[in-house]
N, C-alpha and C positions, 0 to 999 in steps of 0.2 A: 504494499499500499504506499509505503514510502517512495518508491519510485514513481508510482502514478501521480501522488501529490505533487512531486517535484516536476513531473513534465506538465501537469494542469497549472502549476505556477508559471512555467516558461510560456506555455501558450497564451496565458492571460496577458504577460508581460509583452509577447509579440502582438496581440491584437491591440493592445493600448498603443503601441508604437504604429501599427498600422492605422489606428484612428488619428493619430497626430498627423501621419503623413496625408491622409485625405482631408483633414482639416487645413493643413498647409496648402494642398491644392486649392481648396475653396477660397482661401485668401487670395492666391495667386489670380483665380478667375475673377474675383470681385475687384481686384485693384487694376486688372488689365495688363499686369507682367506676363504677357503671352510667351516670352522667349524662353522662360523657364518651365513651361507646362509639359514639355516632353521629359525633361529630367525628373519633375514631379511624379508623371506616370511611371516612368522607369523605376523610381524608389518606392512606388506603390507595389509594383510588380515583384520586386525583391522581397518586400515585407510580406506579402501575400505567399510567396514561395517558402519562406521560412515558417510561415504559419502552418503550410501544407506538410513540411518535413516534420515538424513537431507532433502535428495531428496523426501521421504515421507511427510515430513512437508511442503516442498515446493508445492508439488502436492496439499495437502489439502488446502493451502493458495491461491492458484491459483483457485481452485473450488470455495472457498468463494467469490473471487473477481469476477470471471465469473457469478456466481449466483447473486450476486448484480447488476452487470452490464447487466444482462439478455443476456449473451453472451455464447454461447458453450464453455467449457473449452478447447477443442482442437484448438479453434480459437485464444486463448489468448497465443502469443509467446512473448518471450522476446523482439524480434525485433518489434512487434506490439506495446508493451509496451512503448518501446523506442522512438517510432513515435508518439504515440496518448496521452500519459499521460501529465497531467499539470506539469509544473514546481514546485518543483525542481525534481519530480519523473522521468520526461523524461530523464533529464541529469543523475541521478542515474541509471535507467535502461540500458541507453545507454553505460555508462561505465561498468556495469555488463556484457552487452551482448559482448561488444569488449573484456573485460576480460576473459570470459568464453571460447570465440572463441580461443584466443591465448593460455589460459591454456590448452585447449583441444588437440590442436596441440602438445604442449609440452608433456602432460601426455602421449598420443598416441604414440609419439616418442620414449619416455622413456621405456614404456612397450616392444614396438618393438626391441629396441636397447638391452634391458635386456635379452629378449627371445633369440635373436640372440647370444648374448654373451654365454648364458647358453647352447645353442645347440652348439656353437663351441667348447665349453669346455667340453662337454659330460655330463653336470650336469642335474638331474631330475628336477631341479628347473624350467625349461621351461615349464612342464606340469602343475606345482603348480601355475605358474604366468597366465596360460590360464584360469585356474579354478578362480583365484582371479579377472581377468580383462576381461570385456566384453566391446570392443570398441562400442561406440554409434555414429550415425550419427548425433546426435544433441545435442544442449542444450534446451531442449524445457521448455516452462513454463508450458503449459498444456500437452496435448499428441501429438500435432503436432511437427513434426521433422524439425529442421533447417539444412542447409548444415554445420554442425560443427561435429568434432569427439571429444568425450569427455569420460570419465570415467563413467562406469555404471549409465547412465541415460536412461529413458525410450524411 
């Protein structure tokens, strides 16, 4: 559980960094500093790739935990862990569950806002953002989806 908690912590930090990059892009779009838009989108793509890599590590750790517990990985959700794990893991996973839910909303809103700004100003960045971002309907621990929207999670 320690390794999973560490991976979840890294994933949250990476999502926060991604949020920062998208908000920076919004600032560029609002200010009219179009010469840096390409760099900003490239930074968003790199941040998204780091999230994807950590997501794979998380999925691997969940599979190991599920196997050890004799549970199907798709049944091992973050909410379930937050409800059933012994302390201190229960509190740690509950904090991650709450954090991912809030962060997911913020990232989703930021991408939507950036795309809207790009469309309104006639920049091709909107299409690039759609390629970099795939809204998910959850922050799963295994493969089961929970009612949350986040960045590039299965």
